[in-house]
C-alpha positions as CSV (number, residue, x, y, z in Angstrom):
1,M,19.7,-38.8,22.8
2,P,19.0,-36.3,20.2
3,V,15.7,-34.9,19.9
4,H,14.3,-35.4,16.5
5,Q,12.4,-32.4,15.1
6,E,9.4,-32.9,12.4
7,P,9.6,-30.6,9.4
8,L,7.8,-27.2,9.9
9,P,4.1,-27.4,9.3
10,S,2.4,-25.3,6.9
11,L,1.5,-21.8,7.5
12,W,-2.3,-22.7,8.0
13,Q,-1.1,-25.3,10.8
14,R,1.3,-22.8,12.3
15,V,-1.0,-20.0,13.4
16,R,-3.9,-20.2,15.8
17,C,-5.3,-17.8,18.2
18,E,-5.3,-18.3,22.1
19,P,-7.2,-15.8,24.3
20,D,-5.3,-14.7,27.5
21,S,-6.9,-13.8,30.7
22,Q,-7.9,-10.3,29.6
23,Q,-9.6,-12.0,26.7
24,Q,-7.3,-10.3,23.9
25,F,-5.9,-12.5,21.5
26,C,-2.1,-13.5,21.3
27,F,-1.1,-15.1,18.2
28,T,0.9,-18.3,19.0
29,I,3.4,-19.2,16.3
30,K,4.8,-22.8,16.5
31,T,8.3,-22.9,15.4
32,G,8.8,-26.6,16.0
33,V,7.2,-29.8,17.8
34,C,9.1,-32.0,20.1
35,N,8.4,-35.7,20.4
36,N,8.6,-35.8,24.2
37,G,5.3,-33.8,24.4
38,N,6.4,-30.7,25.6
39,D,4.0,-28.6,23.3
40,R,5.2,-25.3,24.9
41,K,8.7,-25.8,23.6
42,G,9.4,-24.1,20.4
43,M,6.3,-21.9,20.6
44,K,6.3,-18.1,20.8
45,S,3.3,-15.7,21.7
46,V,3.3,-12.6,19.4
47,G,1.3,-9.7,20.2
48,L,-0.6,-7.5,17.4
49,G,-1.5,-4.0,16.9
50,A,-2.8,-1.5,14.4
51,V,-2.2,1.9,13.3
52,V,-5.2,3.7,11.3
53,V,-4.2,7.0,9.5
54,V,-6.8,9.5,8.8
55,G,-6.6,12.7,6.9
56,A,-3.5,12.2,4.8
57,R,-2.8,11.1,1.5
58,N,-1.4,7.5,1.2
59,Q,2.5,7.9,1.5
60,G,3.1,4.4,0.4
61,S,1.2,4.0,-2.6
62,S,2.0,5.5,-6.2
63,Q,-1.9,5.8,-6.6
64,D,-2.7,8.9,-4.4
65,C,-3.5,11.4,-6.6
66,V,-7.3,12.8,-6.5
67,Q,-8.6,13.3,-9.8
68,S,-9.5,16.9,-10.1
69,L,-13.0,18.1,-10.8
70,A,-14.5,20.6,-13.4
71,R,-16.3,23.5,-11.3
72,A,-19.0,25.8,-12.1
73,E,-17.7,29.5,-12.1
74,G,-17.7,30.8,-8.7
75,S,-18.2,27.5,-7.0
76,P,-16.0,26.2,-4.0
77,A,-13.3,23.8,-4.7
78,S,-14.7,20.8,-2.8
79,L,-17.6,18.8,-2.0
80,L,-16.8,17.7,1.4
81,E,-14.4,19.3,4.1
82,E,-13.7,16.1,5.9
83,P,-11.7,13.3,4.5
84,L,-13.9,10.8,2.4
85,E,-13.1,7.8,5.1
86,C,-14.8,9.8,7.5
87,V,-18.0,10.3,5.8
88,E,-20.9,7.9,6.5
89,V,-22.0,5.8,3.7
90,A,-25.1,3.5,4.3
91,G,-25.0,4.4,8.0
92,R,-21.1,4.2,9.0
93,S,-18.1,5.5,7.6
94,A,-15.3,3.6,6.0
95,L,-13.2,4.4,8.9
96,E,-15.5,2.9,11.3
97,R,-15.8,-0.3,9.1
98,I,-12.1,-0.7,9.2
99,L,-11.9,-0.4,13.0
100,Q,-14.8,-3.0,13.1
101,R,-12.5,-5.4,11.3
102,F,-9.4,-4.9,13.5
103,A,-11.7,-4.9,16.7
104,A,-13.1,-8.4,15.5
105,L,-9.5,-9.8,16.0
106,N,-9.3,-8.4,19.4
107,L,-5.8,-6.7,18.9
108,E,-4.0,-5.6,21.9
109,A,-4.0,-1.9,20.8
110,I,-5.7,-0.1,17.8
111,S,-4.4,3.6,17.5
112,V,-6.2,6.1,15.2
113,L,-4.0,9.2,14.1
114,V,-5.7,12.1,12.7
115,E,-4.4,15.1,11.1
116,S,-6.7,17.6,12.5
117,E,-9.3,17.5,15.3
118,A,-11.9,18.5,12.8
119,F,-11.6,15.0,11.5
120,L,-12.5,13.3,14.6
121,P,-15.5,11.3,13.3
122,R,-18.5,9.9,15.4
123,F,-19.3,6.1,15.5
124,R,-22.2,4.2,15.9
125,N,-20.5,1.6,18.0
126,E,-17.9,1.6,20.8
127,Y,-14.7,-0.3,20.2
128,R,-12.3,-1.7,22.8
129,N,-8.6,-0.8,22.9
130,V,-9.0,2.2,20.5
131,R,-7.1,5.3,21.1
132,F,-7.3,8.3,19.0
133,R,-4.5,11.0,18.6
134,V,-4.1,14.3,16.9
135,A,-0.8,14.4,15.2
136,S,0.4,17.1,12.6
137,D,3.5,15.1,11.7
138,L,1.9,11.8,10.9
139,A,5.1,10.2,9.7
140,A,6.7,10.9,13.4
141,A,3.4,9.7,15.1
142,I,3.6,6.3,13.5
143,R,7.3,5.9,14.6
144,Q,6.3,6.8,18.0
145,E,3.5,4.4,18.0
146,F,5.7,1.6,16.9
147,S,8.3,2.6,19.7
148,A,5.2,2.4,22.3
149,Y,4.0,-1.1,20.8
150,C,7.7,-2.5,21.5
151,Q,7.5,-1.4,25.0
152,Q,4.1,-3.1,25.4
153,G,5.4,-6.3,23.9
154,I,3.6,-5.8,20.6
155,E,6.0,-7.2,17.9
156,H,3.9,-6.5,14.8
157,A,1.3,-3.9,13.7
158,F,-1.0,-3.5,10.8
159,V,-0.6,-0.2,9.4
160,N,-3.6,1.1,7.3
161,W,-4.4,4.7,5.5
162,A,-8.2,4.8,6.2
163,S,-8.5,6.0,2.6
164,S,-8.1,2.4,1.7
165,Y,-11.0,0.1,2.5
166,V,-9.7,-3.5,2.1
167,E,-11.5,-6.7,2.9
168,T,-9.0,-9.5,3.0
169,D,-8.1,-12.3,5.6
170,L,-6.0,-10.3,8.2
171,L,-4.6,-13.3,9.8
172,D,-3.5,-14.9,6.7
173,L,-1.7,-11.7,5.7
174,F,-0.1,-11.8,9.1
175,S,1.2,-15.3,8.6
176,F,2.5,-14.1,5.2
177,H,4.5,-11.3,6.9
178,R,5.6,-14.0,9.5
179,E,7.1,-16.2,7.0
180,A,8.6,-13.2,4.7
181,R,11.0,-12.1,7.7
182,Q,11.1,-8.6,6.3
183,P,10.6,-5.1,7.9
184,A,7.4,-4.3,6.3
185,T,5.1,-6.5,3.9
186,P,3.0,-4.4,1.4
187,T,-0.3,-5.5,-0.3
188,F,-1.6,-5.0,-3.7
189,D,-4.3,-5.9,-6.0
190,Q,-5.0,-5.7,-9.7
191,Q,-5.1,-2.0,-9.7
192,G,-1.6,-1.8,-7.9
193,P,-0.2,-0.8,-4.4
194,L,-2.5,-0.7,-1.5
195,A,-2.2,1.4,1.8
196,L,-2.3,-1.6,4.0
197,W,1.0,-3.0,5.4
198,V,2.2,-5.3,8.5
199,V,5.1,-4.1,10.0
200,D,7.8,-5.5,12.3
201,C,7.8,-2.7,15.1
202,A,11.5,-3.4,16.4
203,K,12.6,-2.9,13.0
204,A,10.3,-0.2,11.8
205,Q,10.8,2.4,14.7
206,D,14.2,3.7,13.8
207,L,13.3,4.1,10.0
208,P,11.8,7.0,8.3
209,T,8.2,6.2,7.7
210,D,7.9,7.0,4.0
211,K,11.4,5.0,3.3
212,L,9.8,2.2,5.3
213,L,6.4,1.8,3.4
214,R,7.7,3.1,0.0
215,G,10.6,0.3,0.4
216,A,8.2,-2.2,1.2
217,G,7.1,-2.3,-2.5
218,A,10.8,-2.7,-3.8
219,N,11.6,-5.8,-6.0
220,T,13.4,-7.6,-3.1
221,A,10.4,-7.4,-1.0
222,S,7.4,-10.2,-0.8
223,E,4.1,-8.5,-1.5
224,Y,0.8,-9.9,-0.5
225,F,-1.7,-10.1,-3.4
226,I,-5.5,-9.1,-2.3
227,R,-8.3,-10.7,-4.1
228,E,-11.1,-9.5,-2.0
229,Y,-13.2,-6.2,-2.1
230,V,-11.0,-3.0,-2.3
231,N,-12.3,0.6,-2.6
232,R,-9.8,3.5,-2.9
233,L,-11.6,6.5,-1.4
234,D,-9.7,9.1,-3.7
235,H,-12.8,10.6,-5.2
236,P,-16.3,11.2,-4.2
237,R,-17.5,8.9,-7.1
238,D,-15.7,6.1,-4.7
239,L,-18.5,6.9,-2.1
240,R,-21.3,6.3,-4.7
241,Q,-19.7,3.2,-5.7
242,F,-19.1,1.9,-2.2
243,A,-23.1,2.5,-1.5
244,S,-23.9,0.9,-4.6
245,D,-21.5,-2.0,-3.6
246,M,-23.0,-2.7,-0.4
247,L,-26.4,-2.4,-1.5
248,R,-25.6,-5.1,-4.3
249,G,-24.1,-7.3,-1.8
250,R,-20.6,-7.2,-3.5
251,C,-18.7,-6.8,-0.3
252,R,-18.7,-8.3,3.2
253,T,-19.8,-5.1,4.9
254,G,-23.5,-4.1,4.3
255,P,-25.8,-1.2,5.3
256,H,-26.5,-0.1,9.0
257,G,-30.0,-0.5,10.3
258,R,-32.7,-3.0,9.7
259,E,-33.6,-4.7,6.2
260,V,-37.5,-4.1,6.5
261,R,-37.8,-5.9,3.2
262,P,-35.5,-7.7,0.7
263,G,-33.0,-4.8,-0.4
264,V,-34.5,-1.9,1.7
265,W,-32.7,-0.7,4.7
266,L,-34.1,1.6,7.1
267,D,-32.0,3.1,10.2
268,E,-33.5,4.4,13.4
269,G,-35.7,7.1,13.2
270,A,-36.4,7.1,9.5
271,E,-39.8,8.4,8.4
272,I,-41.2,7.4,5.1
273,H,-44.8,8.8,3.8
274,R,-47.5,6.1,2.9
275,R,-47.7,7.5,-0.6
276,A,-43.6,7.4,-1.2
277,R,-41.9,4.8,-2.9
278,L,-38.7,2.8,-2.2
279,V,-37.5,0.5,-4.9
280,A,-35.0,-2.1,-3.7
281,P,-32.1,-2.0,-3.0
282,A,-32.1,1.2,-1.2
283,Y,-31.1,2.8,2.5
284,I,-32.8,5.4,4.3
285,G,-30.7,6.7,7.3
286,C,-31.3,7.8,10.9
287,D,-33.9,10.5,11.4
288,S,-34.3,11.0,7.5
289,K,-37.7,12.0,6.1
290,V,-39.2,11.0,2.5
291,R,-42.3,12.8,1.6
292,A,-45.3,12.0,-0.3
293,D,-45.0,10.8,-4.0
294,A,-41.0,10.8,-3.4
295,L,-39.3,8.1,-5.3
296,I,-36.0,6.4,-3.9
297,T,-34.7,3.9,-6.7
298,R,-31.5,2.4,-8.4
299,F,-29.2,1.5,-5.6
300,S,-29.6,5.1,-3.7
301,N,-28.6,5.9,-0.4
302,I,-30.2,8.9,1.9
303,E,-27.6,9.3,5.0
304,R,-28.9,10.7,8.2
305,D,-30.8,13.8,9.1
306,C,-31.8,14.2,5.4
307,C,-35.3,15.3,3.8
308,V,-36.4,14.5,0.3
309,D,-39.4,16.4,-0.4
310,C,-42.7,15.9,-2.1
311,G,-42.6,14.4,-5.6
312,T,-38.9,14.3,-5.9
313,V,-37.0,11.2,-7.6
314,V,-33.4,9.9,-6.4
315,E,-32.1,7.9,-8.8
316,D,-28.4,6.1,-8.7
317,S,-27.4,9.0,-6.3
318,S,-26.1,9.5,-2.8
319,V,-27.7,12.1,-0.5
320,L,-24.8,12.9,2.2
321,E,-25.9,13.7,5.8
322,N,-27.8,16.9,6.8
323,T,-29.1,17.5,3.3
324,S,-32.6,18.7,2.1
325,I,-33.8,18.3,-1.4
326,G,-36.8,20.3,-2.5
327,I,-40.1,19.4,-4.1
328,W,-40.6,17.8,-7.7
329,L,-36.9,17.3,-8.6
330,D,-35.0,14.9,-10.5
331,L,-31.6,13.8,-9.0
332,C,-29.7,11.4,-11.0
333,H,-26.1,10.0,-11.0
334,A,-24.9,12.5,-8.5
335,V,-23.5,13.0,-5.0
336,V,-25.1,15.9,-3.0
337,S,-24.0,17.2,0.3
338,G,-25.8,20.4,1.9
339,N,-26.0,22.8,-1.1
340,M,-23.2,21.1,-3.2
341,L,-24.1,18.9,-6.1
342,L,-21.4,16.8,-8.0
343,N,-22.7,15.3,-11.2
344,L,-20.8,12.2,-11.8
345,E,-21.6,11.9,-15.6
346,R,-20.1,15.4,-16.4
347,Q,-17.8,15.6,-13.3
348,V,-19.2,19.1,-12.6
349,L,-19.5,20.4,-9.2
350,I,-22.2,22.9,-8.4
351,E,-23.1,25.2,-5.4
352,I,-26.9,25.7,-5.6
353,L,-27.7,29.2,-4.0
354,D,-31.4,28.4,-4.0
355,P,-32.5,26.9,-0.5
356,R,-35.7,25.8,-2.0
357,V,-33.7,23.5,-4.5
358,L,-31.1,21.9,-2.3
359,R,-29.7,23.0,1.1
360,P,-27.9,22.0,4.3
361,T,-30.6,20.7,6.9
362,G,-31.9,23.3,9.3
363,A,-30.5,26.2,7.1
364,T,-32.7,29.3,7.1
365,R,-31.0,31.8,5.0
366,K,-33.4,33.3,2.8
367,F,-32.7,33.2,-1.3
368,V,-33.1,36.7,-2.8
369,P,-32.1,36.7,-6.5
370,K,-30.9,39.6,-8.1
371,T,-33.2,42.4,-9.3
372,S,-32.6,41.4,-13.0
373,E,-33.1,37.8,-12.6
374,R,-36.5,38.3,-10.5
375,P,-39.1,36.8,-12.5
376,E,-42.8,38.2,-12.2
377,I,-44.6,35.9,-10.2
378,R,-48.4,36.3,-9.3
379,P,-49.0,36.5,-5.4
380,E,-51.4,33.4,-5.4
381,V,-48.6,31.2,-6.9
382,L,-46.2,32.2,-4.4
383,E,-48.6,31.5,-1.8
384,Q,-49.3,28.0,-3.0
385,V,-45.4,27.1,-3.1
386,S,-45.0,28.5,0.4
387,N,-47.8,26.4,1.6
388,L,-46.2,23.3,-0.1
389,Q,-42.9,23.9,1.4
390,E,-44.1,24.3,5.2
391,Q,-42.9,21.8,7.5
392,R,-46.1,20.0,8.4
393,P,-46.3,17.0,10.8
394,M,-46.1,13.6,9.3
395,A,-49.6,12.5,10.1
396,D,-49.5,9.6,7.3
397,A,-46.0,8.5,8.1
398,W,-44.6,5.7,9.9
399,Q,-41.4,5.6,12.0
400,F,-38.8,2.8,11.9
401,G,-39.3,1.0,15.1
402,N,-42.9,1.8,15.6
403,N,-44.2,-0.2,12.7
404,N,-43.1,-3.5,10.7
405,L,-44.0,-2.7,7.2
406,I,-43.6,0.1,4.7
407,Q,-46.8,1.3,3.7
408,E,-47.1,2.3,-0.1
């Protein structure tokens, strides 16, 4: 007697997760249901992996050009040496946040390909099944990862350029890819293509990577539309936007650390003087100091190992790690790193040579202006300024972890 097969259920009914003995997830695709009660018949276990690429421009998206910056005469060409996805924003880099999303699925393998050892970032947490590899030829390295995945029984893999931070339902994206039955499934949003794909490893390992990913956007391919939060980290202003979006609650990810009062996050070791003011929302990173009469306001983030000195106002700005800002300054609508300042309103990048204004944390180089530029300053005034800039103990400060309230 022939076995009657019911129609295929919907995508939402066909995909479910079943942990194996190693507590990893295999994705079981139900291709049919038999009336004889044999639930295992017609079912196939599919392994999933992920390849995350760091340090290279998106080879699959047409929107991969970084807008140029106007520079002051004699200033360096870039604000940061490392890729933007490796820069900590509100306590964690975009790369770590991407790995956290993949790790939450308990994928069988996650490979991180970096273009240079200098781009190897530090993470706040440890993640299982994550392997780092330095590769000068990233396209060849990606194909090798596909081949290795096939040997491990991993049939499909996410491919994500870390310069595109995307929040979407990854399992729904995988289901869409399975139904489309194509070598690679691209994604896009209202602004255009995104650097996130799902790839059939067996079909992809023999194809050139650029052809595979660019061809995925052809008219004959099915594309997955993403409605959720997206940030293309193409420009330092995107770091500023990312911090603002997290502090405003516009994305699922949020600042690292403890929310000591509504909208104010402090990370481990942050020190706030009792006369300093934090206007929510704001973030203060690990071991950073905000001194007396300083004001942090309007969605500003101060990253790890920074110092905002007495009387300085930081408004709608991002102070990246290892940066010290001098006394009685106004920093508005800017991104600063070390002694580099990017004004977001005028799109001008400036190198500050005077360490009394802006400098990397721990820098001891003394600023000596040119003879023609030296103003005549009375010795008693210089002595007063020197006393203000001394690194004195924070007697009236409190440290995160030792107190429960911000003193204002």
